[in-house]
N, C-alpha and C positions, 0 to 999 in steps of 0.2 A: 656436373660431368657432362660434357658436350660431345663425347665420342659416339661411335656407332655401337649398336647392340647386335651381337652375333646370337642368333636364335636358331637352334636345330630342332626341327619338328621330328616326330617319330617315324616319318616316312622319307626324310631327305638327309643326306650326309655325303661323305666322300664316295660311297658306293653308288649312290643314287641322287646326284646333285640336282637334277631337273625334276625329280618326282615322277618320271615317266614309267619306271618299272614298279612292280608291286613288291616293294621292300619295306619291312617294318623293323625298327631298331628296338632291341631289348638290351638291358645291361645291368650293371651293378655299381654301387659306390661303396668304397671302404675307406677307413681312416688309418693313417700312419701317425702315431704320436710324435709331437715335436721333438721329444727327447731321442727318438730313433732316426729322425730324418737326417740324411747325409752321413749316416754311420753304417757300419756293417750290420747293425741290428735292423736296419730298414729291410734287409732281405728276408727277415723272419715274418714281416708283415705283408710283403708283396704277394700278389696272386698271379699265377700264370694265366694269361688270357685264354689258353685252350681249355681251362676249367669251365669257362663260360659257354663254350661251343658245344651245346647239346640240343637235342630236339625239344621243342615246347609244344604241348597239346593245348589248344584253346578250348573254351567251354563248348563251342559248337562242334568239336571233334576234329577240326582242322589241325594238321600237324605242320609246324614250321620247323625248318632246319637252317642252320647257318649257311649263308650264301657262299658257295665254294670259291667264287671269284671276288667276294666282298672284302672290304677293308675294315678291320677292327679299329675303332677310334679310341684313343686314351686322352683324357684331359686331367691335368694336375692343377689343384687350386689350394691355396693356403686358407685355412679357417682364420679369419681376422680376430676372433675372440680367443682361440686356444693356441694358435700357431701350428696346429696339426695340419698334415697334408691330406687332402681329400682326393682320392683317385677315382675317376669314373671311366668305365669301359662301356662303349656302345658297340653291339654286335649286330650286323645286318642279317635279317632272317627272310627267307622266302618260303612259300608253300612247298611242301615236300614233293608234290607232283610236278612242280615246275623245274626241279633239279635233274630230271632225267629218268 
């Protein structure tokens, strides 16, 4: 495989491509079975990205909140072994005191 590798760090993405802002990405990955993919049953497995947009409190007491101007990223990938669809959401977060 001689192509390029796309690597997204936890502090860079569509919301913060240069890494200049203090943005941290948190997210989730879930599986949609191959038998449900491209059928109406897929809707039963889908998650609404707004479910992921809640405050997070870190161990040091810092509260992170979803960046109000941020872009939630979704990546779909097929599992080569099972044929299942793996869905990953990345949500940009900022320290709560930086949002206003």
